[in-house]
C-alpha positions in Angstrom: -4.4 48.7 41.8 -0.8 49.5 41.0 0.5 53.0 41.7 0.5 55.6 38.9 3.7 56.9 37.4 4.8 60.1 39.0 6.8 63.0 37.7 10.3 63.8 39.0 10.4 67.3 40.5 14.2 67.4 41.3 13.7 70.6 43.4 15.7 70.1 46.6 17.5 73.4 46.2 14.3 75.2 45.5 12.7 73.8 48.6 15.6 74.9 50.8 15.5 78.4 49.2 11.7 78.6 49.7 11.9 77.6 53.4 14.8 80.1 54.0 13.0 83.0 52.2 9.7 82.4 53.9 11.3 82.2 57.3 13.3 85.3 56.9 10.4 87.3 55.5 8.1 86.2 58.3 10.4 87.6 61.0 10.2 91.1 59.5 6.6 91.1 58.3 4.6 93.7 60.1 7.6 95.0 62.0 10.2 97.8 61.5 12.9 96.6 59.1 16.0 97.1 61.3 18.5 94.6 59.8 21.4 95.8 62.0 19.5 95.4 65.2 18.2 92.0 64.2 21.7 90.7 63.3 23.1 91.8 66.6 20.4 90.2 68.6 20.6 86.7 69.9 16.8 86.4 70.0 16.7 87.0 66.3 18.8 84.0 65.6 16.8 81.8 67.9 13.5 83.0 66.3 15.0 82.4 62.8 16.2 78.9 63.7 12.8 78.0 64.9 11.1 79.5 61.9 13.5 77.9 59.4 13.1 74.5 61.1 9.3 74.7 60.9 9.6 76.0 57.3 11.8 73.0 56.3 9.3 70.6 57.9 6.3 72.1 56.1 8.1 72.2 52.8 9.1 68.5 53.2 5.6 67.5 54.3 4.1 69.2 51.2 6.6 67.6 48.9 6.0 64.1 50.3 2.3 64.5 50.3 2.4 65.6 46.7 4.6 62.7 45.6 2.2 60.3 47.4 -0.9 61.8 45.7 0.8 61.8 42.3 1.0 58.0 42.4 -2.6 57.6 43.5 -4.8 60.4 42.2 -3.9 62.1 38.9 -4.7 65.8 38.5 -5.7 65.2 34.9 -7.8 62.1 35.3 -9.5 63.0 38.7 -9.1 66.8 39.1 -11.9 67.3 41.6 -10.9 64.5 43.9 -7.2 65.5 43.6 -8.1 69.1 44.4 -9.8 68.0 47.6 -7.0 65.7 48.6 -4.3 68.2 47.8 -6.1 70.8 49.8 -6.4 68.5 52.8 -2.9 67.1 52.8 -1.0 69.9 51.0 -2.6 73.0 52.6 -4.8 72.2 55.6 -2.5 69.7 57.3 0.7 71.8 57.0 -1.2 74.9 58.2 -2.4 73.1 61.3 1.0 71.7 61.9 2.5 75.1 61.7 0.0 76.5 64.1 0.6 73.8 66.6 4.4 74.1 66.5 4.4 77.9 66.7 1.9 77.7 69.6 4.4 75.5 71.5 7.2 78.0 70.7 5.2 81.0 71.9 4.1 79.1 75.0 7.8 78.5 75.9 8.3 82.3 75.6 5.3 82.9 77.9 3.1 84.3 75.1 -0.4 83.3 74.0 -0.7 82.8 70.3 -4.3 84.0 70.4 -3.4 87.4 71.8 0.1 88.2 70.5 -1.0 89.2 67.0 0.5 86.1 65.3 -2.9 85.0 63.9 -3.6 88.4 62.3 -0.2 89.4 61.1 2.0 86.3 60.4 -0.3 83.4 60.0 -2.1 84.6 56.8 1.3 85.1 55.2 2.4 81.5 56.2 -0.8 80.1 54.7 -0.2 82.2 51.5 3.3 80.6 51.2 1.8 77.1 51.7 -0.8 77.8 48.9 1.9 79.2 46.6 4.1 76.1 47.0 1.1 73.9 46.2 0.4 75.9 43.1 4.0 75.5 42.0 3.7 71.7 42.3 0.4 71.8 40.3 2.0 73.8 37.5 5.1 71.6 37.5 3.0 68.4 37.4 1.0 69.7 34.4 4.1 70.6 32.5 5.8 67.2 33.1 2.8 64.8 33.1 1.7 62.6 30.3 -1.0 64.8 28.9 1.5 67.4 28.1 2.4 65.4 25.0 -0.3 64.7 22.4 -1.3 61.0 22.1 -0.5 60.9 18.4 3.0 62.0 19.0 3.6 59.6 21.8 2.7 56.4 20.0 3.6 57.0 16.3 6.8 55.1 15.2 8.4 55.9 11.8 10.9 53.3 10.7 13.7 55.0 8.9 16.2 52.2 8.5 16.2 48.5 9.1 19.3 46.3 8.8 20.4 43.1 10.3 24.0 42.4 11.3 24.2 38.7 11.3 27.6 38.8 12.9 26.4 40.6 16.0 26.3 38.7 19.2 24.1 39.8 22.1 24.2 38.9 25.8 20.4 39.2 25.9 17.7 37.4 23.9 15.1 39.3 22.0 14.7 42.9 21.0 15.6 45.8 23.3 16.6 49.5 22.9 20.3 50.3 23.1 19.7 54.0 23.4 17.5 56.9 22.6 19.0 60.1 21.2 17.3 63.4 20.5 17.4 64.6 16.9 15.7 68.0 16.5 12.1 67.6 17.5 12.2 63.8 17.4 14.0 61.0 19.2 15.9 58.2 17.5 15.5 54.8 19.0 18.3 52.3 18.2 17.4 48.6 18.7 19.9 45.8 19.4 18.8 43.8 16.3 19.9 46.6 14.0 16.6 48.6 13.5 16.5 52.3 13.8 13.3 54.3 14.5 12.3 58.0 14.7 9.8 58.7 17.5 7.6 61.7 17.7 8.1 62.3 21.4 10.7 63.8 23.7 13.6 62.5 25.9 11.8 63.8 29.0 8.6 61.9 28.2 10.4 58.6 27.6 12.4 58.7 30.9 9.4 59.9 32.9 7.0 57.4 31.6 9.2 54.3 31.2 9.0 51.5 33.7 12.2 50.0 32.3 14.9 50.3 35.1 17.6 49.4 32.6 17.3 52.9 31.0 19.0 56.0 32.3 19.1 59.5 31.0 22.8 60.6 31.0 22.4 64.1 29.5 19.8 66.3 27.9 20.0 64.5 24.5 20.4 60.8 25.4 19.0 57.9 27.3 21.1 54.7 27.4 20.5 51.1 28.4 22.7 49.9 31.3 23.0 46.5 29.6 25.4 47.9 26.9 27.7 49.7 29.4 31.0 48.1 30.2 32.3 50.7 32.6 32.8 54.4 33.1 35.6 56.8 33.8 36.1 60.5 34.7 34.9 62.8 31.9 36.1 66.0 30.6 35.9 67.6 34.0 35.6 66.4 37.6 31.8 66.6 37.6 31.2 64.5 34.5 31.7 60.8 33.5 32.5 59.1 30.2 30.8 55.8 29.4 32.6 52.9 27.9 30.5 50.5 25.7 30.7 46.7 25.8 32.5 45.4 22.7 29.4 43.5 21.4 27.6 46.8 20.8 30.4 49.1 19.6 29.5 48.6 15.9 26.1 50.1 16.6 27.5 53.1 18.5 30.2 54.1 16.1 28.2 57.0 14.6 27.8 58.6 18.0 29.8 61.7 18.9 32.1 61.3 21.9 30.0 64.0 23.8 26.9 61.8 23.5 28.4 59.4 26.0 29.1 62.0 28.6 27.2 61.8 31.9 26.6 65.4 32.9 26.7 66.7 36.5 22.9 66.8 37.0 22.5 63.2 35.8 25.6 61.7 37.5 24.0 60.7 40.9 21.0 58.9 39.3 23.3 57.2 36.7 25.7 55.8 39.4 22.8 54.7 41.6 21.2 52.8 38.7 24.4 51.4 37.4 25.3 49.8 40.7 21.8 48.5 41.3 21.8 47.0 37.8 25.1 45.1 38.2 25.1 44.2 41.9 
């Protein structure tokens, strides 16, 4: 059985912030909040480094487990089975890992994790943070997954214009999409053979559900086919790029605004990776 499509969380910064926040909170939980004394103590920085390191490991483990489960067990299609698997890999396993690692740390300090109050004071909070992160992934998945869009909207095509340019030459045989562009609550699909369609769907749905690796989202409004791109150059600022179209397809792109062919900062890395993979 082939893997299911997964959603793209794109939450690296959030994971770092979550690990940092949880680590910092744990160090003061159940203790007097003396920030000056803490910041002038070497032991505080050692404890924070250990806590933050474990936090990063747990957050990464939950992230990878969730991605793996997303491709094999859908929340929407098999909710009970997914709940059990998510609990095992996303909550139980990280909680056990944390307990083992923190036990090693306390043992190095000459303390017993069973008697120093960790299990009663800190460990319940850690488990709470683990559960909270899993809830975040569940909500994020439900918002981005396929069932978020009604079936009738995903499949309906409304032809709005059909024309054939007999003078157009194409480097590829057959019909393929040149680009998708958002227009209000719909998306326009422009085909290489001259057809234009309005789709009752969204840009996010198309890019998340498509298996076509020749497609890339370059900004919030547009998905473009790598096949029609000649090259790129620096955009309006240092963080953006401007796409140059191959001459064969320019006549079908003439109605696009210049801003439509801008690769924004948040899409730049994925665009470059896909561009070089496509033409290597």
